[in-house]
C-alpha positions in Angstrom: 0.0 0.0 0.0 1.4 3.4 -0.9 2.8 5.5 2.0 0.4 8.3 1.4 -2.5 5.9 1.9 -1.0 4.1 4.9 -0.1 7.3 6.6 -2.6 9.7 5.1 -2.8 11.8 8.3 0.9 12.7 8.1 2.1 15.6 6.0 5.6 14.4 5.0 6.3 17.4 2.8 5.7 19.7 5.8 7.8 17.5 8.0 10.6 17.6 5.5 10.5 21.5 5.4 10.5 21.6 9.2 13.5 19.2 9.2 15.4 21.5 6.9 14.5 24.7 8.8 14.7 23.5 12.4 17.3 20.7 12.4 19.7 21.4 9.5 19.9 25.2 9.4 20.4 25.3 13.1 23.3 22.8 13.0 25.6 24.8 10.7 24.3 23.2 7.5 24.6 26.2 5.2 25.3 24.7 1.7 22.3 25.6 -0.4 22.6 22.5 -2.6 22.7 20.2 0.4 19.7 22.0 2.0 17.8 21.7 -1.3 18.6 18.0 -1.7 17.5 17.2 1.8 14.3 19.2 1.3 13.6 17.4 -2.0 14.3 13.7 -1.3 11.5 11.9 0.5 13.3 10.4 3.5 10.2 8.3 4.4 10.6 6.4 1.1 13.9 4.9 2.2 12.8 3.1 5.3 10.3 0.3 6.2 6.8 1.6 6.0 6.2 0.9 9.7 9.0 3.4 10.5 7.9 6.1 8.1 6.2 8.1 10.8 9.7 8.5 12.4 11.4 9.7 9.2 11.9 13.3 10.2 12.6 12.9 13.9 15.9 14.2 15.1 17.5 10.7 15.6 19.0 7.7 13.8 16.3 5.4 12.5 16.9 1.6 12.4 16.2 -0.4 9.3 16.1 -3.6 11.2 13.0 -5.1 9.5 15.0 -6.0 6.4 18.3 -7.7 6.1 20.6 -9.6 8.4 23.0 -6.7 9.4 22.2 -3.6 11.5 21.7 -0.5 9.4 20.3 3.0 10.1 19.3 6.1 8.3 21.5 8.6 10.1 20.1 11.5 12.1 19.3 14.3 9.5 21.5 17.0 10.8 24.5 14.6 11.2 24.1 13.2 7.7 23.6 16.6 6.1 26.7 18.1 7.8 28.9 15.1 6.8 27.7 15.4 3.2 28.3 19.1 3.3 31.9 18.5 4.4 32.5 16.3 1.3 31.9 19.4 -1.0 30.1 17.4 -3.7 30.2 19.0 -7.2 27.9 18.0 -10.0 29.4 15.0 -11.8 31.5 13.9 -8.8 31.9 10.2 -8.4 30.8 9.1 -5.0 30.9 5.8 -3.0 28.1 5.5 -0.4 29.1 2.7 2.0 26.4 0.8 4.0 23.7 2.5 2.0 20.9 0.6 3.7 17.7 1.5 1.8 19.6 4.1 -0.2 18.7 7.4 1.3 22.1 8.9 1.5 22.8 7.7 -2.1 19.6 9.5 -3.2 20.9 12.7 -1.5 24.2 12.4 -3.4 22.3 11.8 -6.7 20.2 14.9 -6.0 23.4 16.9 -5.7 24.3 15.7 -9.2 26.8 13.0 -8.3 27.4 9.7 -10.0 26.7 7.3 -7.1 27.8 3.8 -6.3 25.8 2.6 -3.3 27.6 -0.2 -1.6 25.8 -2.8 0.5 27.0 -6.1 1.9 23.5 -7.5 2.7 21.7 -8.7 -0.4 18.2 -8.0 1.1 19.1 -4.4 1.9 20.7 -4.0 -1.5 17.5 -5.1 -3.2 15.5 -2.7 -1.0 17.8 0.1 -2.1 17.5 -0.8 -5.8 13.7 -0.7 -5.6 13.6 2.7 -3.9 16.4 4.3 -5.9 14.8 3.2 -9.2 12.0 5.7 -8.6 14.0 8.4 -6.9 17.5 8.3 -8.3 17.6 5.9 -11.3 21.2 6.8 -12.1 22.5 5.4 -8.8 24.1 2.0 -9.0 23.7 -0.5 -6.1 26.7 -2.9 -5.7 26.7 -5.9 -3.3 30.1 -6.6 -1.6 32.1 -6.4 1.5 31.9 -2.9 3.0 35.5 -2.7 4.1 36.7 -3.7 0.6 35.0 -0.8 -1.0 34.5 -1.0 -4.8 37.9 -1.1 -6.4 36.6 -1.8 -9.9 34.7 1.5 -9.9 37.6 3.5 -8.4 38.9 6.2 -8.1 36.2 8.1 -6.3 36.0 11.8 -5.6 34.2 11.3 -2.3 33.0 8.6 0.0 30.7 8.4 3.0 30.6 5.5 5.6 27.2 5.5 7.2 28.3 4.5 10.7 31.2 4.3 13.1 34.4 2.9 11.7 36.4 1.6 14.6 39.3 0.6 12.3 41.0 2.8 9.7 39.2 2.2 6.3 42.4 1.7 4.5 41.0 -0.1 1.4 38.5 2.7 0.9 41.1 5.5 1.4 43.3 3.9 -1.3 40.3 4.1 -3.7 40.1 7.9 -3.5 41.6 10.0 -6.2 44.2 12.6 -5.3 42.3 15.3 -3.5 39.4 13.0 -2.8 37.5 13.1 0.5 36.1 10.4 2.9 33.7 11.3 5.7 33.1 8.7 8.4 32.6 8.5 12.2 35.2 7.5 14.7 35.4 7.0 18.4 37.9 8.9 20.6 37.6 7.6 24.1 33.9 7.8 25.1 33.1 10.4 22.4 32.2 9.9 18.7 33.1 12.4 16.0 32.5 12.9 12.3 35.9 12.9 10.7 37.1 14.0 7.2 40.0 12.3 5.5 41.5 14.0 2.4 44.0 12.3 0.1 47.1 14.2 -0.9 49.2 12.1 -3.2 50.2 9.0 -1.2 49.3 10.5 2.1 46.1 11.6 3.9 45.1 14.4 6.2 42.5 13.9 8.9 40.2 16.5 10.4 37.7 16.2 13.2 34.4 17.9 12.2 31.8 17.6 15.0 30.4 15.5 17.8 27.9 12.8 16.6 25.9 10.0 18.1 26.2 7.3 15.4 25.8 3.5 15.6 28.8 1.2 14.8 29.1 -0.9 11.7 30.2 -4.5 12.3 32.2 -4.4 9.0 34.6 -1.9 10.6 34.6 -3.2 14.1 38.0 -3.2 15.9 39.7 -6.4 17.0 40.2 -6.9 20.7 43.0 -4.7 21.9 42.9 -2.4 18.8 43.2 1.3 19.2 42.5 3.6 16.3 
């Protein structure tokens, strides 16, 4: 049953406008293209219908009804600010890691990027294909190990890991072009931060961006005794 029939009492368009005005603009999201993309892409489309009423709440939303691995649509203001840090230009080649149902991939597509949406769980990958087919038909969904990235599509201008990476995403970093950027989330002690890695030749710079409460991804879990 279509979402508008199932949740006819909910005004998703108004909720989306409120999200942009009250969550994103107040959290230092200033890029007009990012604000426009977040205001355009229907977030409710990219989650199980039973969770659609929670689409525009200021929190991470679990996609646990589909697939065998934990996935979330990240909190709107956290996702928007991480994408803003990637400075996506039209035509940029982007790898969206742990895409879930494909929401972040749809945002990249709305920014004019060429998107590869990477998912390790085939059920989630199929869910992403179905939803992106109507919202971002140019986005390509690839099934594979998250930590391996997508070397046959490299190099990429930008990457996003949709969760905490407790280990350095070395294979992904090596798939960035010179000047390419990777946004992810890392723990430092008891705190979690959004972090931006930028490739410069054979080396990488790392910059902490902002505090963020983001779930971990098992694919990037640290081994016992590992310290980032």
